[in-house]
Backbone as a ProteinNet text record, in pm:
[ID]
protein_1_A
[PRIMARY]
MGTVYTDIKLTKIKDITLSQSGYIKENEVREVNVNAVVDTGAETLCITENIFIKLGLGMERQKMAKVADGRFSTCLVSTPIKIQ
[TERTIARY]
3328	3268.1	3277.9	3319.2	3337.4	3215.2	3231.3	3124.8	3112.1	2988.6	2961.6	2909.9	2963.7	2924	2873.5	2789.6	2746.3	2721	2735.1	2706.2	2557.1	2493.8	2352.6	2332.9	2221.7	2184.2	2053.5	2049.4	1930.8	1876.7	1747.8	1685.9	1560	1539.7	1419.8	1298.2	1201.5	1081.3	1004	990.7	914.2	977.3	1110.6	1178.8	1150.6	1146	1114.2	975.6	880.5	742.7	736.8	806.1	807.2	871.1	974.9	1041.1	949.1	883.5	792.2	673	636.1	523.8	567.3	698	749.2	773.9	766	787.5	935.4	1019.9	1164.4	1230.9	1352.3	1426.5	1482.2	1505.8	1557	1689.6	1774.2	1903.2	1891.4	1770.4	1746.7	1699.4	1677.6	1635.8	1753.3	1730.2	1837.6	1859.5	1986.2	2024.5	2165.8	2194.6	2325	2367.9	2492.5	2550.3	2633.1	2610.1	2681.3	2725.5	2827.8	2871.8	2815.6	2722.6	2646.6	2678.1	2664.6	2677.5	2550.5	2566.6	2452.6	2417	2291.7	2242.9	2117.1	2131.3	2019.3	1905.1	1930.3	1824.9	1756.1	1800.2	1743.4	1604.5	1518.5	1383.9	1370.3	1464.3	1462.8	1604	1613.3	1742.6	1774.6	1894	1939.9	2035.3	2013	2100.9	2156.6	2265.7	2326.1	2251.1	2273.1	2212	2260.1	2386	2441.9	2363.8	2332.8	2254.9	2113.4	2054.5	1921.1	1916.2	2017.2	2023.9	2048.5	2142.2	2172.7	2050.4	1966.9	1847.4	1731.2	1746.2	1639.2	1515.2	1536.3	1424.8	1356.2	1233.4	1159.8	1140.8	1091.2	1065.8	916.3	880.8	740.1	695	781.6	743.6	865.5	845.9	948.8	900.6	995.8	958.3	1069.5	1033.7	1131.6	1186.9	1318.6	1382.1	1477.9	1483.6	1578.1	1706	1818.1	1946.5	2018.7	2129.6	2198.7	2235.7	2267.7	2307.2	2188.3	2066.9	1947	1882.1	1951.9	1895.2	1787	1700.4	1600.5	1641.4	1616.3	1653.5	1540.9	1519.4	1421.7	1484.8	1417.1	1468	1369.4	1422.1	1338.5	1311.8	1188.4	1150.1	1134.7	1212.5	1212.2	1101.7	1081.7	994.4	1057.9	981.7	1030	1149.5	1232.6	1343.9	1340.9	1394.2	1406.4	1546.4	1555.3	1683.8	1711.1	1825	1864.8	2000.8
-1243.7	-1357.5	-1336.8	-1439.1	-1429.1	-1473.1	-1478.9	-1524.2	-1675.4	-1723.8	-1867.1	-1918.3	-2030.9	-2094.7	-2235.2	-2286	-2425.4	-2477	-2607.3	-2670.5	-2700.2	-2661.4	-2689.9	-2745.9	-2819.4	-2870.7	-2804	-2747.7	-2682.9	-2769.3	-2801	-2888.5	-2822.1	-2831.9	-2775.1	-2859.4	-2798.6	-2868.9	-2932.8	-2861.7	-2915.3	-3044.5	-3052	-3174.2	-3290.5	-3262.8	-3367.8	-3424.3	-3334.3	-3376.5	-3457.2	-3411.3	-3483.6	-3621.6	-3631.9	-3759.8	-3855.4	-3805.4	-3889.1	-3935.9	-3857.7	-3893.5	-3980.4	-4003	-4088.6	-4019.2	-3886.3	-3812.8	-3791.8	-3785.4	-3779.8	-3880	-3918.6	-4012	-3939.2	-4013.9	-3954.3	-3881.7	-3935.3	-3871.1	-3746.3	-3713.9	-3592.6	-3475.4	-3500.7	-3394.4	-3298.6	-3170.9	-3071.9	-3027.5	-3036.1	-2993.8	-2937.1	-2851.9	-2786.5	-2788.4	-2826.1	-2818.4	-2690.3	-2612.3	-2486.5	-2468.6	-2388.2	-2346.7	-2207.1	-2193.7	-2069.6	-1998.3	-1867.4	-1785.4	-1802.3	-1824.4	-1836.1	-1697.4	-1657.6	-1528.6	-1556.6	-1557.4	-1593.4	-1492.8	-1373.9	-1273.6	-1270.8	-1354.9	-1353.7	-1416.2	-1359.9	-1413.4	-1490.6	-1471.7	-1541	-1585.1	-1672	-1718.7	-1644	-1592.4	-1526.6	-1620	-1639	-1723.8	-1642.8	-1691.7	-1624.4	-1659.4	-1579.1	-1606.5	-1741.3	-1775.8	-1902.5	-2020.9	-2015.3	-2122.2	-2124.6	-2008.1	-1995.2	-2068.2	-2047.4	-2109.6	-2259.9	-2301.6	-2444.8	-2524.7	-2465.6	-2535.2	-2523.2	-2439.2	-2421.4	-2357.7	-2262.8	-2199.5	-2095.6	-2066.3	-1958.3	-1846	-1733.5	-1621	-1613.4	-1608.1	-1596	-1450.7	-1363.7	-1223.5	-1142.6	-1013.2	-924.9	-871.9	-838.1	-776	-683.2	-589.9	-499	-565.4	-558.5	-617.1	-516.2	-517.3	-431.3	-510.8	-456.2	-525	-481.9	-547.8	-530.6	-386.8	-306.7	-168.1	-71.8	-125.3	-44.3	1.5	-14.8	23.6	-76.4	-35.2	-124.4	-158.2	-281.5	-328.4	-414.6	-408.3	-494.6	-632	-734.4	-871.7	-957.4	-1056.2	-1153.2	-1269.6	-1317.8	-1433.7	-1551.5	-1655.8	-1771.1	-1869.1	-1964.2	-2076.3	-2153.4	-2237.3	-2297.6	-2392.4	-2390.4	-2485	-2547.2	-2667	-2736.1	-2709.6	-2676.5	-2649.3	-2758.5	-2824	-2926.9	-2892.5
-1590.5	-1657.4	-1808.6	-1880.7	-2024.6	-2102.2	-2232.4	-2321	-2312.2	-2307.9	-2296.9	-2431.2	-2476	-2601.2	-2573.4	-2662.7	-2655.6	-2796.9	-2813.9	-2942.7	-2950.1	-3060.9	-3082.4	-3222.2	-3238.6	-3370	-3409.5	-3530.6	-3584.6	-3698.2	-3693.3	-3792.3	-3846.3	-3976.5	-4039.8	-4002.3	-3934.9	-3888	-4003.2	-4113.6	-4227.4	-4278.7	-4279.6	-4323.7	-4228.6	-4099.2	-4001.2	-4030.5	-4053.1	-4082.4	-4211.8	-4315.9	-4443.6	-4428.8	-4347.7	-4324.5	-4248.5	-4146.3	-4067.2	-4150.4	-4251.9	-4339.6	-4456.7	-4470.8	-4577.1	-4709.2	-4712.9	-4837.7	-4870.5	-4768.1	-4789.2	-4695.3	-4728.4	-4643.8	-4522.2	-4415.9	-4292.8	-4316	-4404.8	-4430.4	-4518.1	-4564.7	-4643.3	-4556.7	-4428.4	-4336.7	-4319.2	-4346.6	-4338.6	-4194.1	-4152.9	-4018.5	-4021.8	-3924.4	-3915	-3768.9	-3743.8	-3609.8	-3601.8	-3496.3	-3479.6	-3335.5	-3316.8	-3184.4	-3164	-3069.8	-3055.1	-2924.2	-2927	-2806.4	-2724	-2594.2	-2503.7	-2452.9	-2472.9	-2423.3	-2341.9	-2209.2	-2122	-2128.8	-2180.7	-2191	-2326.2	-2417.7	-2553.4	-2555.6	-2638.2	-2656.4	-2786.6	-2878.2	-3006.5	-3041.6	-3139.1	-3188.9	-3317.5	-3327.8	-3450.4	-3521.9	-3651.8	-3731.4	-3847.2	-3902.5	-4017.2	-4145.3	-4247.7	-4377.5	-4431.9	-4405	-4450.1	-4391	-4262.8	-4198.4	-4255.8	-4274.4	-4334.2	-4469.1	-4550	-4683.2	-4672.1	-4586.4	-4571	-4528.9	-4443.4	-4396.7	-4494.9	-4596.1	-4694.3	-4633.5	-4543.8	-4474.4	-4561.5	-4529.1	-4592.6	-4491.9	-4540.7	-4452.4	-4424.2	-4296.1	-4258.6	-4253.2	-4197.3	-4181	-4138.9	-4124.1	-4069.7	-3935.5	-3847.6	-3721.5	-3675.8	-3591.5	-3533.2	-3407.2	-3390.7	-3273.3	-3212	-3080.3	-3008.8	-2989.9	-3036.7	-3026	-2898.6	-2869.6	-2741.9	-2708.9	-2810	-2781.7	-2773.7	-2776.5	-2761.5	-2890.8	-3003.6	-3132.5	-3173.9	-3265.4	-3323	-3465.1	-3504.3	-3636.8	-3692.6	-3823.7	-3888.7	-3907.8	-3861.6	-3871	-3949	-4017.9	-4088.3	-3994.8	-3993	-3910.8	-4006.1	-3980.9	-4070.5	-4034.6	-4126.3	-4095.1	-3978.6	-3908.4	-3783.4	-3797.8	-3694.3	-3682.8	-3543.2	-3533.8	-3405.1	-3351.9	-3223.7	-3159.7	-3057.6	-3071.6	-2974.9	-2920.2
[MASK]
++++++++++++++++++++++++++++++++++++++++++++++++++++++++++++++++++++++++++++++++++++

């Protein structure tokens, strides 16, 4: 069995809220379409720094995460995004 990919859309939650409240226009909501690797065992979504910047995300905190090869790595946890 090979690697499985799917197209997803990532949207900044804060922008959705601001748009619904009338503070920004709907076309100003930041979103990114990406082709992502599907990992059925994953508990979180990992994004690149480029996507983080495009969405204008902030950092909420840091946490330790166990990666696929068993090592632990410090990861940044961003402000919320919507995944479709």
